C-alpha positions as CSV (number, residue, x, y, z in Angstrom):
1,M,-7.1,-38.2,11.5
2,I,-6.5,-35.3,13.7
3,A,-2.4,-36.2,13.2
4,D,-3.2,-36.3,9.2
5,Y,-4.9,-32.6,9.2
6,A,-2.2,-31.4,12.3
7,W,0.8,-32.5,8.9
8,I,-1.5,-30.0,6.3
9,A,-1.5,-27.3,8.9
10,L,1.7,-27.4,9.2
11,I,2.8,-27.4,6.0
12,L,0.7,-24.5,5.3
13,A,2.0,-22.7,8.2
14,V,6.0,-23.5,6.7
15,F,5.2,-21.8,3.9
16,P,4.7,-18.2,4.7
17,A,7.1,-18.4,7.4
18,V,10.4,-19.6,4.8
19,I,9.0,-17.1,2.1
20,G,8.5,-14.5,5.2
21,A,11.7,-15.7,6.3
22,I,13.4,-14.9,3.1
23,N,11.6,-11.7,2.3
24,L,12.8,-10.2,5.9
25,S,16.3,-11.2,4.7
26,L,16.0,-9.1,1.7
27,V,14.1,-6.1,1.6
28,R,16.4,-3.1,2.8
29,D,16.3,0.6,3.7
30,P,15.9,2.9,0.4
31,Q,19.8,4.7,-0.1
32,G,21.8,5.6,-3.1
33,R,23.6,9.0,-4.3
34,V,21.0,11.7,-5.5
35,P,21.8,13.3,-8.7
36,E,22.2,17.1,-8.7
37,D,19.9,17.7,-11.4
38,A,17.1,15.4,-9.3
39,L,13.7,16.9,-8.3
40,V,11.0,15.2,-6.9
41,S,7.4,16.4,-7.1
42,I,5.6,15.5,-4.1
43,L,2.4,15.0,-5.2
44,I,-0.9,14.5,-2.8
45,P,-4.8,14.1,-3.9
46,A,-6.8,15.4,-1.4
47,R,-10.5,15.2,-1.3
48,N,-11.8,16.5,2.4
49,E,-8.5,15.8,4.5
50,A,-8.8,19.5,6.3
51,A,-7.6,17.2,8.9
52,N,-4.6,16.0,8.0
53,I,-3.3,18.1,4.6
54,A,-1.3,20.7,6.8
55,D,0.7,18.2,9.0
56,C,1.1,16.4,5.9
57,L,2.5,19.3,4.0
58,E,4.5,20.4,7.1
59,H,6.5,17.2,6.6
60,A,6.6,17.4,2.8
61,L,8.3,20.6,2.4
62,G,10.5,20.1,5.5
63,Q,12.8,17.3,3.1
64,F,16.6,17.7,3.0
65,G,19.2,15.7,0.7
66,A,17.5,16.8,-2.1
67,K,15.5,19.6,-4.3
68,V,11.6,19.1,-3.8
69,E,8.3,20.8,-4.9
70,V,5.0,20.1,-3.7
71,V,1.6,20.1,-5.3
72,V,-1.8,19.1,-3.9
73,M,-4.5,18.4,-5.7
74,D,-8.0,19.7,-4.6
75,D,-10.0,16.9,-5.9
76,G,-13.6,18.8,-4.7
77,S,-13.0,18.9,-1.1
78,T,-15.9,20.7,0.9
79,D,-14.1,21.2,4.0
80,G,-11.6,23.8,3.8
81,T,-8.8,21.2,2.5
82,A,-7.9,24.2,-0.5
83,E,-7.7,27.1,1.9
84,I,-5.5,25.5,3.9
85,V,-3.0,24.7,1.2
86,R,-3.6,28.0,-0.2
87,R,-2.7,29.6,3.3
88,L,0.8,27.7,3.5
89,A,1.2,28.5,-0.3
90,A,1.3,31.5,0.3
91,S,4.5,31.5,2.3
92,D,6.4,28.7,0.3
93,P,6.9,28.9,-3.3
94,R,7.7,25.0,-3.2
95,L,4.1,24.7,-2.9
96,R,1.7,24.7,-5.0
97,L,-2.2,24.3,-5.2
98,V,-4.1,22.8,-8.4
99,E,-8.0,22.1,-8.9
100,A,-9.1,19.1,-10.1
101,P,-11.4,19.7,-13.3
102,A,-14.8,17.4,-13.5
103,L,-14.4,13.5,-13.3
104,P,-14.7,12.1,-16.4
105,E,-16.6,9.2,-17.2
106,G,-15.0,5.7,-16.7
107,W,-12.2,7.5,-13.9
108,S,-11.8,6.6,-10.4
109,G,-11.6,10.0,-8.5
110,K,-7.7,8.9,-7.2
111,M,-6.4,7.8,-10.4
112,H,-7.7,11.4,-12.0
113,A,-6.1,13.1,-9.4
114,C,-2.7,11.7,-9.7
115,A,-3.0,11.5,-13.3
116,R,-3.5,15.8,-13.1
117,L,-1.0,16.1,-10.7
118,A,1.7,14.8,-13.2
119,E,1.0,16.7,-15.3
120,A,1.1,19.8,-13.4
121,A,4.5,18.5,-12.0
122,R,8.2,19.6,-12.8
123,G,10.2,17.1,-11.8
124,T,12.2,14.6,-12.5
125,H,10.6,11.9,-10.4
126,F,7.0,11.8,-9.1
127,L,6.3,10.7,-5.9
128,F,2.7,10.3,-5.1
129,I,1.7,10.2,-1.5
130,D,-1.6,9.9,0.6
131,A,-2.6,12.8,2.9
132,D,-2.0,10.6,5.8
133,V,1.4,10.1,4.8
134,R,4.1,11.9,6.9
135,L,7.6,12.0,5.1
136,D,10.7,11.9,7.5
137,P,13.2,14.7,6.5
138,H,15.4,12.0,4.5
139,A,12.1,10.2,2.6
140,A,12.3,11.8,-0.7
141,A,16.5,11.8,-1.0
142,A,16.5,8.3,0.4
143,L,13.5,6.8,-2.4
144,V,15.1,8.9,-5.6
145,G,18.6,8.3,-4.6
146,H,17.4,4.0,-4.4
147,A,15.5,4.6,-7.6
148,V,18.4,6.0,-9.9
149,T,21.2,4.2,-8.0
150,H,19.7,1.0,-8.7
151,R,17.9,2.0,-12.1
152,L,14.4,1.5,-10.7
153,A,11.3,3.2,-12.5
154,L,9.6,2.9,-9.2
155,V,10.3,2.7,-5.8
156,S,7.2,2.1,-3.2
157,G,7.2,1.1,0.3
158,V,4.8,0.8,2.9
159,P,4.7,3.3,5.7
160,R,5.2,2.9,9.6
161,Q,1.6,2.0,10.3
162,R,0.0,4.1,13.3
163,M,-2.5,2.0,15.3
164,L,-4.4,3.4,18.0
165,T,-7.4,1.1,18.1
166,W,-8.5,-2.8,18.3
167,G,-10.2,-2.0,15.0
168,E,-7.2,-0.7,13.4
169,G,-5.2,-3.4,14.8
170,V,-7.3,-6.2,13.4
171,T,-7.1,-5.3,9.5
172,V,-4.1,-3.0,8.7
173,P,-1.3,-5.5,9.8
174,M,-2.4,-8.1,7.0
175,I,-1.1,-5.3,5.1
176,N,2.4,-6.9,5.5
177,L,1.4,-10.2,6.3
178,L,0.5,-10.8,3.1
179,L,3.1,-8.1,1.4
180,I,6.1,-10.2,3.5
181,G,4.6,-14.0,4.3
182,Y,3.2,-14.6,0.8
183,L,4.7,-12.4,-2.4
184,P,7.6,-14.8,-3.3
185,G,10.4,-12.0,-3.7
186,G,8.4,-9.2,-1.6
187,G,8.0,-7.1,-4.5
188,R,12.3,-7.1,-5.2
189,A,13.7,-5.6,-8.4
190,F,15.0,-9.3,-9.2
191,T,11.4,-10.9,-9.3
192,K,10.9,-9.3,-13.2
193,H,7.7,-11.3,-13.7
194,P,4.6,-8.6,-13.3
195,G,2.6,-10.9,-10.9
196,L,5.2,-10.8,-8.7
197,A,5.0,-7.0,-8.5
198,A,3.9,-5.3,-5.8
199,G,3.7,-1.2,-4.6
200,C,1.8,0.4,-1.6
201,G,-0.1,3.1,-2.8
202,Q,0.6,5.5,0.3
203,M,4.0,6.2,-1.1
204,M,5.0,5.5,-4.8
205,L,7.9,7.1,-6.1
206,F,8.3,7.0,-10.4
207,E,11.1,8.2,-12.6
208,R,8.8,10.2,-14.6
209,R,10.4,8.8,-18.1
210,A,9.4,5.7,-17.4
211,Y,5.7,7.2,-16.3
212,E,4.6,8.9,-18.7
213,A,5.9,5.9,-21.3
214,V,3.9,3.2,-19.8
215,G,0.7,5.8,-19.5
216,G,0.7,6.8,-15.9
217,H,-2.6,6.4,-13.8
218,G,-4.3,7.3,-17.6
219,A,-3.8,3.9,-18.7
220,V,-5.1,2.6,-15.2
221,R,-7.8,4.6,-14.9
222,S,-10.7,2.7,-13.3
223,T,-8.7,0.9,-10.7
224,L,-9.0,1.6,-6.8
225,H,-5.5,-0.2,-6.6
226,D,-2.7,1.6,-8.3
227,G,0.1,0.1,-6.1
228,L,-0.8,-3.1,-7.8
229,K,-1.7,-2.0,-11.3
230,L,0.3,0.4,-12.1
231,T,3.3,-1.9,-11.0
232,R,2.4,-4.4,-12.9
233,R,2.1,-2.2,-15.9
234,L,5.4,-1.2,-15.4
235,R,6.9,-4.7,-15.7
236,A,5.2,-5.8,-18.5
237,E,6.6,-2.9,-20.1
238,G,10.1,-4.0,-19.4
239,H,10.7,-1.1,-16.2
240,R,12.6,-2.5,-13.2
241,T,10.5,-2.0,-9.6
242,E,11.0,-2.9,-5.9
243,I,9.8,-2.5,-2.4
244,V,11.9,-0.9,0.2
245,L,11.4,-1.0,3.6
246,G,9.1,2.5,4.2
247,A,9.1,2.1,8.2
248,N,12.0,4.2,8.8
249,I,11.4,7.0,6.0
250,A,7.5,7.4,6.6
251,R,4.2,6.9,9.1
252,C,1.1,6.8,8.1
253,R,-2.6,6.2,10.0
254,M,-4.9,4.6,7.5
255,Y,-8.1,4.3,9.1
256,P,-9.3,5.6,12.8
257,D,-11.6,3.1,13.4
258,F,-13.1,-0.7,12.4
259,N,-15.7,1.0,10.2
260,E,-13.6,3.3,8.3
261,A,-11.0,0.1,7.9
262,W,-13.6,-2.4,7.0
263,R,-14.6,0.0,4.2
264,G,-11.4,1.2,3.2
265,F,-10.1,-2.3,2.7
266,L,-13.7,-3.4,0.7
267,K,-13.3,-1.1,-1.5
268,N,-9.8,-2.8,-3.1
269,A,-10.5,-6.1,-2.4
270,R,-12.3,-7.0,-5.7
271,E,-8.6,-5.9,-7.4
272,G,-6.9,-8.6,-5.2
273,M,-7.6,-11.7,-3.8
274,A,-11.6,-11.7,-4.0
275,T,-12.2,-13.1,-7.3
276,P,-14.1,-16.7,-7.9
277,I,-11.2,-18.6,-8.1
278,G,-8.6,-17.3,-6.1
279,L,-10.3,-16.6,-3.2
280,P,-11.4,-20.0,-2.5
281,V,-7.5,-21.0,-2.6
282,W,-6.5,-18.0,-0.4
283,T,-9.0,-19.0,2.2
284,V,-7.9,-22.4,2.5
285,V,-4.0,-21.0,2.5
286,L,-4.9,-18.4,5.0
287,A,-7.2,-20.4,7.3
288,G,-5.5,-23.2,7.2
289,A,-2.4,-21.9,8.5
290,H,-3.2,-19.2,10.8
291,L,-7.0,-20.7,12.3
292,W,-6.7,-24.1,11.7
293,P,-3.9,-25.3,13.8
294,F,-5.9,-23.9,17.2
295,F,-8.6,-26.5,16.4
296,L,-6.2,-29.3,16.0
297,L,-4.0,-28.7,19.7
298,P,-2.8,-30.4,21.5
299,A,-1.1,-32.6,18.5
300,W,2.4,-31.2,18.0
301,Q,2.3,-30.6,14.6
302,A,-0.7,-28.4,14.9
303,A,1.9,-26.3,18.2
304,M,4.9,-26.2,15.8
305,A,2.4,-24.2,13.0
306,V,0.7,-21.8,15.8
307,A,4.6,-21.4,17.0
308,L,5.4,-20.5,13.3
309,V,2.9,-18.2,12.2
310,F,3.4,-16.1,15.8
311,A,7.2,-16.4,15.4
312,L,6.0,-15.0,11.7
313,R,3.8,-11.9,12.8
314,M,6.5,-11.2,15.6
315,A,9.4,-10.7,13.1
316,I,7.5,-9.0,10.8
317,T,6.1,-6.6,13.3
318,K,9.4,-6.1,14.7
319,R,10.7,-5.1,11.3
320,T,8.0,-3.0,10.0
321,G,7.6,-0.9,13.4
322,E,4.0,-1.9,13.9
323,P,2.5,-2.1,17.6
324,Y,3.4,-5.1,19.4
325,W,-0.3,-5.5,21.2
326,T,-1.5,-6.3,17.3
327,I,0.1,-9.8,17.8
328,L,-2.0,-10.9,20.3
329,L,-4.8,-10.1,17.6
330,H,-4.0,-12.1,14.9
331,P,-5.9,-14.9,14.9
332,V,-9.2,-12.5,14.6
333,A,-7.0,-10.0,12.1
334,V,-7.2,-13.0,9.5
335,V,-10.7,-13.7,10.5
336,V,-11.6,-10.0,9.8
337,A,-9.5,-10.3,6.2
338,L,-11.3,-13.1,5.3
339,A,-14.5,-11.6,5.9
340,I,-14.2,-8.7,4.7
341,Q,-12.6,-10.5,0.7
342,W,-15.8,-12.8,0.9
343,T,-18.2,-10.2,1.5
344,A,-16.4,-7.8,-1.7
345,L,-17.2,-10.6,-3.8
346,A,-20.4,-11.4,-2.8
347,R,-21.4,-7.5,-3.2
348,F,-19.6,-7.5,-6.6
349,L,-21.9,-10.9,-7.8
350,M,-24.9,-9.1,-6.7
351,G,-23.9,-5.7,-8.7
352,R,-23.2,-3.9,-5.4
353,K,-21.2,-0.4,-6.3
354,E,-18.4,0.5,-3.4
355,G,-18.2,4.2,-2.4
356,W,-15.8,6.3,-0.7
357,K,-14.9,10.0,-0.3
358,G,-18.5,10.2,-1.3
359,R,-18.2,9.0,-4.6
360,A,-19.6,5.2,-5.5
361,Y,-17.8,3.0,-8.2
362,A,-18.7,-0.5,-10.0
363,A,-15.9,-2.8,-8.7
364,P,-13.2,-3.7,-11.7
365,E,-12.9,-7.0,-13.2
366,A,-10.0,-8.4,-11.4
367,S,-7.1,-9.6,-13.4
């Protein structure tokens, strides 16, 4: 009986190992020729980002190889964010501050801010980044060059994730594990189906005409997960989208501790895997490959499953530039990820709202 279970665990571990190996061989750094008439509008929605915004803007304004403008949307900040941006804008005409109007009914805060930013932008391409993202000097040129060279409506990538605490180490690495280990094609453009689309909301570059043709952020106004929903909408309308390796062009520290990470991932969970039908399947798939084999040792099949799981995690960690110490926390990260998803589903079924940046939202129906 143990041997039969161990075989199942091994099969469940082989799947992400194979998918991951293929995706790691396919993913590439963004590169391509930048047209002379290209203008990248770097668009930053900011709500109470006084601790982040100055450093973010220094990196955004330090781009070379492509012409840029930087537009910040102050979305009702109460911590001095707007004052910092105004001070910096006084010495650099490429930087502008715009104020968000009142949040309309049916919109999430970030989607509304991004939609208004797009209206204010003058560029041929829109590069949306979060205030905690730090662009390397060649980032804008690399992304727009890749988009133009490969005729892409959207180019997105996961920045190199900085993690300094155990709370980050048991939450943040699951982003790349799921993207690389479980999404066939890893979001590359040849996987044309909308269901195989992916994007990272921390850093997304859109070709302006394609963005406007599908309705931009206004078309997904209630979502908390534009990296997924807007990317799928572009593909559904016949546009090409692609995930590239973001680790070499940007970095980001998403959350300072476990509590913030838990809350941050919880708000997006309903639009990911936390559905009544999908979550039980995901639980079997993730727990069966990444947790169950430990309970079936010393069966050789279980030992091989454990080896495959850690080999995959090590390969992803190396390629994405994540801290190596997080590998040791991998089983805990899977437990935490599933706990977040089940908590999100339970809260949804109880009618609870998710809060972020001082706003509360009813969890949208997953699709």
